N, CA, C and O atoms as a CHARMM CRD file, in Angstrom:
* protein
*
  288
    1    1 MET  N      0.36300  -0.91400  -0.27100 PROA 1      0.00000
    2    1 MET  CA     0.01500   0.26900   0.06300 PROA 1      0.00000
    3    1 MET  C      1.01200   1.02800  -0.41900 PROA 1      0.00000
    4    1 MET  O      2.19200   0.79700  -0.68200 PROA 1      0.00000
    5    2 ALA  N      0.25400   2.06900  -0.49500 PROA 2      0.00000
    6    2 ALA  CA     0.83000   3.37400  -1.08100 PROA 2      0.00000
    7    2 ALA  C      1.02300   4.64100   0.73500 PROA 2      0.00000
    8    2 ALA  O      0.07800   5.28800   1.18500 PROA 2      0.00000
    9    3 PRO  N      2.63600   4.61800   1.44200 PROA 3      0.00000
   10    3 PRO  CA     2.54500   5.22000   2.64500 PROA 3      0.00000
   11    3 PRO  C      1.59300   6.30100   2.28100 PROA 3      0.00000
   12    3 PRO  O      1.06300   6.40400   3.38700 PROA 3      0.00000
   13    4 LEU  N      1.01000   7.14600   1.57700 PROA 4      0.00000
   14    4 LEU  CA     0.37000   8.32500   1.68900 PROA 4      0.00000
   15    4 LEU  C     -1.27300   7.47600   1.80300 PROA 4      0.00000
   16    4 LEU  O     -1.95700   8.42800   2.17800 PROA 4      0.00000
   17    5 LEU  N     -2.12100   6.43300   1.71000 PROA 5      0.00000
   18    5 LEU  CA    -2.87900   6.37000   1.78400 PROA 5      0.00000
   19    5 LEU  C     -2.89100   5.15200   3.31100 PROA 5      0.00000
   20    5 LEU  O     -3.74100   4.81200   4.13500 PROA 5      0.00000
   21    6 GLU  N     -1.66700   4.87100   3.08900 PROA 6      0.00000
   22    6 GLU  CA    -1.25000   4.05000   4.66200 PROA 6      0.00000
   23    6 GLU  C     -1.45100   5.49000   5.66300 PROA 6      0.00000
   24    6 GLU  O     -2.28400   5.60400   6.56100 PROA 6      0.00000
   25    7 LYS  N     -1.18800   5.76200   5.55000 PROA 7      0.00000
   26    7 LYS  CA    -1.05300   7.60000   6.46800 PROA 7      0.00000
   27    7 LYS  C     -2.56100   7.54600   6.91700 PROA 7      0.00000
   28    7 LYS  O     -3.06200   7.18000   7.98000 PROA 7      0.00000
   29    8 ALA  N     -3.30200   8.19200   5.37600 PROA 8      0.00000
   30    8 ALA  CA    -4.16800   8.22500   5.68300 PROA 8      0.00000
   31    8 ALA  C     -5.56900   7.17100   6.33200 PROA 8      0.00000
   32    8 ALA  O     -6.53500   7.40200   7.05900 PROA 8      0.00000
   33    9 LEU  N     -5.38800   6.75200   6.08600 PROA 9      0.00000
   34    9 LEU  CA    -6.69500   5.27700   6.42500 PROA 9      0.00000
   35    9 LEU  C     -6.25900   4.94100   7.85700 PROA 9      0.00000
   36    9 LEU  O     -7.11100   4.54600   8.65300 PROA 9      0.00000
   37   10 ALA  N     -4.65800   5.11200   8.32000 PROA 10     0.00000
   38   10 ALA  CA    -4.35400   5.55300   9.30500 PROA 10     0.00000
   39   10 ALA  C     -5.17000   6.98400  10.51800 PROA 10     0.00000
   40   10 ALA  O     -5.58700   7.13100  11.66700 PROA 10     0.00000
   41   11 GLU  N     -4.99200   7.65500   9.36400 PROA 11     0.00000
   42   11 GLU  CA    -6.53600   8.58300  10.66000 PROA 11     0.00000
   43   11 GLU  C     -7.71100   8.43700  10.89300 PROA 11     0.00000
   44   11 GLU  O     -8.41600   8.81600  11.82800 PROA 11     0.00000
   45   12 VAL  N     -7.97700   7.66400   9.68400 PROA 12     0.00000
   46   12 VAL  CA    -9.60800   7.30400   9.73400 PROA 12     0.00000
   47   12 VAL  C    -10.03300   6.32100  10.91400 PROA 12     0.00000
   48   12 VAL  O    -11.17800   6.18500  11.34700 PROA 12     0.00000
   49   13 ALA  N     -9.36600   5.93700  11.16700 PROA 13     0.00000
   50   13 ALA  CA    -8.87400   4.74100  12.17200 PROA 13     0.00000
   51   13 ALA  C     -9.29600   5.42900  13.52600 PROA 13     0.00000
   52   13 ALA  O     -9.98100   4.99800  14.45400 PROA 13     0.00000
   53   14 LEU  N     -8.83800   6.30400  13.38900 PROA 14     0.00000
   54   14 LEU  CA    -9.34400   7.27100  15.20200 PROA 14     0.00000
   55   14 LEU  C    -10.50300   7.82900  15.24600 PROA 14     0.00000
   56   14 LEU  O    -11.10600   8.20200  16.25300 PROA 14     0.00000
   57   15 LEU  N    -10.99500   7.92600  13.59000 PROA 15     0.00000
   58   15 LEU  CA   -12.64700   8.88300  14.22200 PROA 15     0.00000
   59   15 LEU  C    -13.53300   7.44300  14.24800 PROA 15     0.00000
   60   15 LEU  O    -13.18100   6.29900  13.96100 PROA 15     0.00000
   61   16 PRO  N    -15.24300   8.14800  14.86200 PROA 16     0.00000
   62   16 PRO  CA   -15.88900   7.50300  15.38100 PROA 16     0.00000
   63   16 PRO  C    -15.85200   6.40700  14.07100 PROA 16     0.00000
   64   16 PRO  O    -15.55000   6.85100  12.96300 PROA 16     0.00000
   65   17 THR  N    -16.24900   4.60800  14.27800 PROA 17     0.00000
   66   17 THR  CA   -17.43100   3.94500  13.51700 PROA 17     0.00000
   67   17 THR  C    -18.19200   4.97100  12.85400 PROA 17     0.00000
   68   17 THR  O    -17.47200   5.21200  11.88500 PROA 17     0.00000
   69   18 GLN  N    -19.09400   5.65500  12.77300 PROA 18     0.00000
   70   18 GLN  CA   -20.53900   6.06700  11.18000 PROA 18     0.00000
   71   18 GLN  C    -19.59900   7.29400  10.55800 PROA 18     0.00000
   72   18 GLN  O    -19.96400   7.83700   9.51500 PROA 18     0.00000
   73   19 GLU  N    -17.91700   7.87300  11.48300 PROA 19     0.00000
   74   19 GLU  CA   -16.93900   8.59400  10.18900 PROA 19     0.00000
   75   19 GLU  C    -16.88700   7.22700   9.72800 PROA 19     0.00000
   76   19 GLU  O    -17.43900   6.95200   8.66300 PROA 19     0.00000
   77   20 GLN  N    -16.19400   6.18800  10.50400 PROA 20     0.00000
   78   20 GLN  CA   -15.49300   6.15100   9.60500 PROA 20     0.00000
   79   20 GLN  C    -15.74600   4.73900   7.77000 PROA 20     0.00000
   80   20 GLN  O    -15.11700   4.42800   6.75800 PROA 20     0.00000
   81   21 ASP  N    -17.03700   4.41900   8.44500 PROA 21     0.00000
   82   21 ASP  CA   -18.16200   4.05200   6.69500 PROA 21     0.00000
   83   21 ASP  C    -18.34100   4.69500   6.69200 PROA 21     0.00000
   84   21 ASP  O    -18.74800   3.53300   6.72600 PROA 21     0.00000
   85   22 ALA  N    -18.75800   6.29400   6.68500 PROA 22     0.00000
   86   22 ALA  CA   -18.97200   6.66400   6.06300 PROA 22     0.00000
   87   22 ALA  C    -18.47300   7.46900   5.09700 PROA 22     0.00000
   88   22 ALA  O    -19.01700   8.12600   4.21000 PROA 22     0.00000
   89   23 ILE  N    -16.46400   7.18000   5.66900 PROA 23     0.00000
   90   23 ILE  CA   -15.42900   7.58900   4.46900 PROA 23     0.00000
   91   23 ILE  C    -15.24700   6.61000   3.47600 PROA 23     0.00000
   92   23 ILE  O    -14.73600   6.73200   2.36200 PROA 23     0.00000
   93   24 GLY  N    -15.90300   5.27200   4.22000 PROA 24     0.00000
   94   24 GLY  CA   -15.52900   4.09900   3.61100 PROA 24     0.00000
   95   24 GLY  C    -16.57100   4.05600   2.37100 PROA 24     0.00000
   96   24 GLY  O    -16.21200   3.38800   1.40100 PROA 24     0.00000
   97   25 ALA  N    -17.58900   4.58300   2.32400 PROA 25     0.00000
   98   25 ALA  CA   -18.69800   4.52800   1.44000 PROA 25     0.00000
   99   25 ALA  C    -17.95000   4.65600   0.84800 PROA 25     0.00000
  100   25 ALA  O    -17.22700   3.86500   0.24200 PROA 25     0.00000
  101   26 TRP  N    -18.01100   6.42800   0.96500 PROA 26     0.00000
  102   26 TRP  CA   -17.21500   7.17800  -0.08800 PROA 26     0.00000
  103   26 TRP  C    -15.70600   7.06100  -0.95900 PROA 26     0.00000
  104   26 TRP  O    -15.59800   7.33300  -2.15500 PROA 26     0.00000
  105   27 LEU  N    -15.09800   6.80700  -0.47700 PROA 27     0.00000
  106   27 LEU  CA   -14.31900   5.94400  -1.04000 PROA 27     0.00000
  107   27 LEU  C    -15.04500   5.14600  -2.16700 PROA 27     0.00000
  108   27 LEU  O    -14.90800   5.32500  -3.37700 PROA 27     0.00000
  109   28 ILE  N    -15.66200   4.44000  -1.68600 PROA 28     0.00000
  110   28 ILE  CA   -15.27400   2.80700  -2.77500 PROA 28     0.00000
  111   28 ILE  C    -16.54800   3.84900  -3.80200 PROA 28     0.00000
  112   28 ILE  O    -16.10800   3.94400  -4.94700 PROA 28     0.00000
  113   29 SER  N    -17.61900   4.42900  -3.68300 PROA 29     0.00000
  114   29 SER  CA   -18.48300   4.62200  -3.93400 PROA 29     0.00000
  115   29 SER  C    -17.80300   5.19400  -5.08100 PROA 29     0.00000
  116   29 SER  O    -18.19700   4.84000  -6.19300 PROA 29     0.00000
  117   30 GLU  N    -16.25100   6.53500  -4.93600 PROA 30     0.00000
  118   30 GLU  CA   -15.90500   7.61200  -6.27000 PROA 30     0.00000
  119   30 GLU  C    -14.23200   5.99400  -6.93300 PROA 30     0.00000
  120   30 GLU  O    -13.12000   6.14900  -7.43700 PROA 30     0.00000
  121   31 ILE  N    -14.88700   4.94400  -6.58700 PROA 31     0.00000
  122   31 ILE  CA   -13.64800   3.83400  -6.94900 PROA 31     0.00000
  123   31 ILE  C    -14.29400   3.81100  -7.96100 PROA 31     0.00000
  124   31 ILE  O    -14.09600   4.32900  -9.06100 PROA 31     0.00000
  125   32 ALA  N    -15.46400   2.90200  -7.39300 PROA 32     0.00000
  126   32 ALA  CA   -16.98700   2.67900  -8.33400 PROA 32     0.00000
  127   32 ALA  C    -16.98400   3.62900  -9.64000 PROA 32     0.00000
  128   32 ALA  O    -17.19400   3.16800 -10.76200 PROA 32     0.00000
  129   33 SER  N    -16.65100   5.41000  -9.32200 PROA 33     0.00000
  130   33 SER  CA   -17.17300   5.88500 -10.44200 PROA 33     0.00000
  131   33 SER  C    -16.35100   6.15200 -11.63100 PROA 33     0.00000
  132   33 SER  O    -16.58600   6.28900 -12.83200 PROA 33     0.00000
  133   34 ASP  N    -15.10300   6.18500 -10.73700 PROA 34     0.00000
  134   34 ASP  CA   -14.10400   6.29200 -11.53600 PROA 34     0.00000
  135   34 ASP  C    -13.72900   4.96300 -13.17800 PROA 34     0.00000
  136   34 ASP  O    -13.43000   4.96700 -14.37200 PROA 34     0.00000
  137   35 ARG  N    -13.97100   4.26200 -12.29500 PROA 35     0.00000
  138   35 ARG  CA   -14.23800   2.45100 -13.19500 PROA 35     0.00000
  139   35 ARG  C    -14.96100   2.93800 -14.58300 PROA 35     0.00000
  140   35 ARG  O    -14.60500   2.81400 -15.75500 PROA 35     0.00000
  141   36 ARG  N    -16.41500   3.69700 -13.84000 PROA 36     0.00000
  142   36 ARG  CA   -17.51400   3.78800 -15.03100 PROA 36     0.00000
  143   36 ARG  C    -17.02900   5.06600 -16.02200 PROA 36     0.00000
  144   36 ARG  O    -17.30600   5.57700 -17.10700 PROA 36     0.00000
  145   37 TRP  N    -16.06700   5.22500 -14.82900 PROA 37     0.00000
  146   37 TRP  CA   -15.79000   7.31800 -16.27300 PROA 37     0.00000
  147   37 TRP  C    -14.81300   5.81500 -17.11300 PROA 37     0.00000
  148   37 TRP  O    -15.21100   5.55400 -18.24900 PROA 37     0.00000
  149   38 ASP  N    -14.22100   5.36700 -16.83700 PROA 38     0.00000
  150   38 ASP  CA   -12.77100   4.47900 -17.57000 PROA 38     0.00000
  151   38 ASP  C    -13.35600   3.67600 -18.61900 PROA 38     0.00000
  152   38 ASP  O    -12.58500   3.44800 -19.55000 PROA 38     0.00000
  153   39 GLU  N    -14.53900   3.17700 -18.71600 PROA 39     0.00000
  154   39 GLU  CA   -15.40500   2.19200 -19.06100 PROA 39     0.00000
  155   39 GLU  C    -16.24900   3.05300 -20.46700 PROA 39     0.00000
  156   39 GLU  O    -16.09400   2.91900 -21.68100 PROA 39     0.00000
  157   40 LEU  N    -16.85200   3.64400 -19.93800 PROA 40     0.00000
  158   40 LEU  CA   -17.50800   4.94900 -21.41700 PROA 40     0.00000
  159   40 LEU  C    -16.53200   5.44900 -21.74800 PROA 40     0.00000
  160   40 LEU  O    -16.61600   5.39800 -22.97500 PROA 40     0.00000
  161   41 PHE  N    -15.50000   5.98100 -21.47600 PROA 41     0.00000
  162   41 PHE  CA   -13.90600   6.89000 -22.10800 PROA 41     0.00000
  163   41 PHE  C    -13.77000   6.26600 -22.88700 PROA 41     0.00000
  164   41 PHE  O    -13.94400   6.66400 -24.03900 PROA 41     0.00000
  165   42 THR  N    -13.29600   4.65800 -22.52700 PROA 42     0.00000
  166   42 THR  CA   -12.14500   3.64000 -23.40700 PROA 42     0.00000
  167   42 THR  C    -14.15300   3.05200 -24.76800 PROA 42     0.00000
  168   42 THR  O    -13.77600   2.60300 -25.85000 PROA 42     0.00000
  169   43 ARG  N    -15.10100   3.07400 -24.69400 PROA 43     0.00000
  170   43 ARG  CA   -15.85000   2.00000 -25.36800 PROA 43     0.00000
  171   43 ARG  C    -16.17200   3.50200 -25.75800 PROA 43     0.00000
  172   43 ARG  O    -17.15800   3.47900 -26.49600 PROA 43     0.00000
  173   44 SER  N    -15.67400   4.96500 -25.52900 PROA 44     0.00000
  174   44 SER  CA   -16.35400   6.02800 -26.87700 PROA 44     0.00000
  175   44 SER  C    -14.96300   6.45500 -28.08500 PROA 44     0.00000
  176   44 SER  O    -15.06700   6.93900 -29.21200 PROA 44     0.00000
  177   45 LEU  N    -13.96200   6.13100 -27.46800 PROA 45     0.00000
  178   45 LEU  CA   -13.33500   5.92800 -28.06800 PROA 45     0.00000
  179   45 LEU  C    -13.44700   6.28000 -30.22000 PROA 45     0.00000
  180   45 LEU  O    -13.53900   7.33900 -30.84000 PROA 45     0.00000
  181   46 PRO  N    -13.38700   5.07900 -30.61900 PROA 46     0.00000
  182   46 PRO  CA   -14.22300   5.11500 -31.86100 PROA 46     0.00000
  183   46 PRO  C    -15.16700   7.09800 -32.42300 PROA 46     0.00000
  184   46 PRO  O    -15.22300   8.09700 -33.14100 PROA 46     0.00000
  185   47 THR  N    -15.66500   6.26000 -31.25800 PROA 47     0.00000
  186   47 THR  CA   -17.22500   7.71400 -31.13800 PROA 47     0.00000
  187   47 THR  C    -16.12400   9.30000 -31.41800 PROA 47     0.00000
  188   47 THR  O    -16.60500  10.27300 -31.99700 PROA 47     0.00000
  189   48 LEU  N    -15.10000   9.29800 -31.05800 PROA 48     0.00000
  190   48 LEU  CA   -14.40300  10.43400 -30.03900 PROA 48     0.00000
  191   48 LEU  C    -13.41900  10.38200 -32.12600 PROA 48     0.00000
  192   48 LEU  O    -13.34300  11.41500 -32.79000 PROA 48     0.00000
  193   49 GLU  N    -13.03700   9.43900 -32.48600 PROA 49     0.00000
  194   49 GLU  CA   -11.64200   9.63100 -33.75600 PROA 49     0.00000
  195   49 GLU  C    -12.86100  10.13700 -34.64000 PROA 49     0.00000
  196   49 GLU  O    -12.93900  10.87200 -35.62500 PROA 49     0.00000
  197   50 ILE  N    -13.41000   9.71600 -34.18000 PROA 50     0.00000
  198   50 ILE  CA   -14.97700   9.08000 -36.25900 PROA 50     0.00000
  199   50 ILE  C    -14.90000  11.61500 -35.96800 PROA 50     0.00000
  200   50 ILE  O    -14.28000  12.40700 -36.67700 PROA 50     0.00000
  201   51 LEU  N    -15.80900  11.93800 -34.69800 PROA 51     0.00000
  202   51 LEU  CA   -15.31400  12.81200 -33.92800 PROA 51     0.00000
  203   51 LEU  C    -14.02300  13.56500 -34.33400 PROA 51     0.00000
  204   51 LEU  O    -14.39800  14.14100 -35.35500 PROA 51     0.00000
  205   52 ALA  N    -12.94200  13.84800 -34.17700 PROA 52     0.00000
  206   52 ALA  CA   -11.88700  14.19600 -34.87700 PROA 52     0.00000
  207   52 ALA  C    -11.72700  14.62800 -35.83300 PROA 52     0.00000
  208   52 ALA  O    -11.45800  15.75900 -36.23800 PROA 52     0.00000
  209   53 ASP  N    -12.02200  12.99200 -36.59300 PROA 53     0.00000
  210   53 ASP  CA   -11.57100  13.34900 -38.22100 PROA 53     0.00000
  211   53 ASP  C    -12.13000  14.67900 -38.92100 PROA 53     0.00000
  212   53 ASP  O    -11.66100  15.54700 -39.65700 PROA 53     0.00000
  213   54 GLU  N    -13.24000  14.43200 -38.38600 PROA 54     0.00000
  214   54 GLU  CA   -14.63300  14.92400 -39.11200 PROA 54     0.00000
  215   54 GLU  C    -14.20300  16.90400 -38.58700 PROA 54     0.00000
  216   54 GLU  O    -14.26600  17.87000 -39.34700 PROA 54     0.00000
  217   55 ALA  N    -13.83700  16.91100 -37.22800 PROA 55     0.00000
  218   55 ALA  CA   -13.30700  18.56600 -37.61100 PROA 55     0.00000
  219   55 ALA  C    -12.17200  18.86700 -38.35900 PROA 55     0.00000
  220   55 ALA  O    -12.27500  19.68100 -39.27600 PROA 55     0.00000
  221   56 LEU  N    -11.17500  18.37100 -38.12600 PROA 56     0.00000
  222   56 LEU  CA    -9.59100  17.97000 -38.63600 PROA 56     0.00000
  223   56 LEU  C     -9.73900  18.92100 -40.41500 PROA 56     0.00000
  224   56 LEU  O     -9.21200  19.86400 -41.00500 PROA 56     0.00000
  225   57 HSD  N    -11.12700  17.58000 -40.68600 PROA 57     0.00000
  226   57 HSD  CA   -11.06400  17.77400 -42.33000 PROA 57     0.00000
  227   57 HSD  C    -11.88900  19.41400 -42.26800 PROA 57     0.00000
  228   57 HSD  O    -11.11500  20.32500 -42.56300 PROA 57     0.00000
  229   58 ASP  N    -13.83400  20.01800 -41.80800 PROA 58     0.00000
  230   58 ASP  CA   -13.58200  20.86400 -41.00300 PROA 58     0.00000
  231   58 ASP  C    -12.72100  21.59300 -41.38900 PROA 58     0.00000
  232   58 ASP  O    -12.60200  21.91600 -42.57100 PROA 58     0.00000
  233   59 TYR  N    -11.90000  22.01600 -40.37200 PROA 59     0.00000
  234   59 TYR  CA   -10.98800  22.40400 -40.10900 PROA 59     0.00000
  235   59 TYR  C     -9.81700  22.89600 -41.13200 PROA 59     0.00000
  236   59 TYR  O     -9.44600  24.06300 -41.25500 PROA 59     0.00000
  237   60 LYS  N     -9.13800  21.37900 -42.08600 PROA 60     0.00000
  238   60 LYS  CA    -8.97600  21.34000 -43.52900 PROA 60     0.00000
  239   60 LYS  C     -9.63700  22.85800 -44.73300 PROA 60     0.00000
  240   60 LYS  O     -9.20800  23.99700 -44.92100 PROA 60     0.00000
  241   61 ARG  N    -10.87400  22.05000 -45.32100 PROA 61     0.00000
  242   61 ARG  CA   -11.67200  22.93300 -45.59000 PROA 61     0.00000
  243   61 ARG  C    -11.49500  24.83000 -45.44700 PROA 61     0.00000
  244   61 ARG  O    -11.26900  25.56300 -46.41000 PROA 61     0.00000
  245   62 GLY  N    -11.65000  25.24000 -44.16500 PROA 62     0.00000
  246   62 GLY  CA   -12.24800  26.46700 -44.11000 PROA 62     0.00000
  247   62 GLY  C    -12.64100  26.55000 -43.15700 PROA 62     0.00000
  248   62 GLY  O    -12.26700  27.33400 -42.28500 PROA 62     0.00000
  249   63 LEU  N    -13.75400  25.51600 -43.07000 PROA 63     0.00000
  250   63 LEU  CA   -14.79400  25.37800 -42.13000 PROA 63     0.00000
  251   63 LEU  C    -14.58300  25.93100 -40.79400 PROA 63     0.00000
  252   63 LEU  O    -15.43800  25.65300 -39.95400 PROA 63     0.00000
  253   64 THR  N    -13.77500  26.53200 -40.51000 PROA 64     0.00000
  254   64 THR  CA   -14.44000  26.32300 -38.61300 PROA 64     0.00000
  255   64 THR  C    -13.41400  27.92100 -38.41700 PROA 64     0.00000
  256   64 THR  O    -12.55300  28.48000 -39.09600 PROA 64     0.00000
  257   65 THR  N    -14.13000  28.20500 -37.04500 PROA 65     0.00000
  258   65 THR  CA   -12.94200  29.84300 -36.15300 PROA 65     0.00000
  259   65 THR  C    -12.34800  29.75400 -35.86400 PROA 65     0.00000
  260   65 THR  O    -12.10700  28.59700 -36.21200 PROA 65     0.00000
  261   66 PRO  N    -11.34800  30.13400 -35.15800 PROA 66     0.00000
  262   66 PRO  CA   -10.64200  30.73700 -34.45200 PROA 66     0.00000
  263   66 PRO  C    -11.78000  30.90500 -32.78300 PROA 66     0.00000
  264   66 PRO  O    -12.68000  31.74300 -32.84400 PROA 66     0.00000
  265   67 LEU  N    -11.60200  29.98400 -31.28900 PROA 67     0.00000
  266   67 LEU  CA   -12.02700  30.28000 -30.88900 PROA 67     0.00000
  267   67 LEU  C    -11.90000  31.32200 -29.44000 PROA 67     0.00000
  268   67 LEU  O    -11.10000  31.19700 -28.51300 PROA 67     0.00000
  269   68 ASP  N    -12.88400  32.27400 -29.60000 PROA 68     0.00000
  270   68 ASP  CA   -11.86800  34.11400 -28.33000 PROA 68     0.00000
  271   68 ASP  C    -13.30600  33.65200 -27.02500 PROA 68     0.00000
  272   68 ASP  O    -14.52300  33.57400 -26.85200 PROA 68     0.00000
  273   69 PRO  N    -11.55700  33.41300 -26.23200 PROA 69     0.00000
  274   69 PRO  CA   -12.49000  32.77600 -25.12500 PROA 69     0.00000
  275   69 PRO  C    -13.21700  34.42700 -24.69900 PROA 69     0.00000
  276   69 PRO  O    -13.82500  34.44300 -23.62900 PROA 69     0.00000
  277   70 ALA  N    -13.17100  35.50700 -25.34700 PROA 70     0.00000
  278   70 ALA  CA   -13.37700  36.39800 -24.69400 PROA 70     0.00000
  279   70 ALA  C    -15.18500  36.77200 -25.24500 PROA 70     0.00000
  280   70 ALA  O    -15.84000  37.67900 -24.73100 PROA 70     0.00000
  281   71 VAL  N    -15.74500  35.81700 -26.40500 PROA 71     0.00000
  282   71 VAL  CA   -16.64500  36.05100 -26.57900 PROA 71     0.00000
  283   71 VAL  C    -17.96400  34.68500 -25.93600 PROA 71     0.00000
  284   71 VAL  O    -18.34800  33.57100 -26.29300 PROA 71     0.00000
  285   72 SER  N    -18.19400  35.48700 -25.03300 PROA 72     0.00000
  286   72 SER  CA   -19.26100  33.74700 -24.52800 PROA 72     0.00000
  287   72 SER  C    -20.70600  33.48600 -24.87100 PROA 72     0.00000
  288   72 SER  O    -21.24100  32.43200 -24.52900 PROA 72     0.00000
């Protein structure tokens, strides 16, 4: 286990059980969310590649305009 995580878990162990459970539930939820995001992103790669190709094609044909962050 990484030293920083070990230190964090040692601190959590000092908390009341209810707070430990809340932190544990939050951490598990975050890990699950990251895994779902990674899976969804991986599945979207073919679509993202198509969109990138279309954008590059439009750029090469002069059909795009520069982004001006000052204009909202």
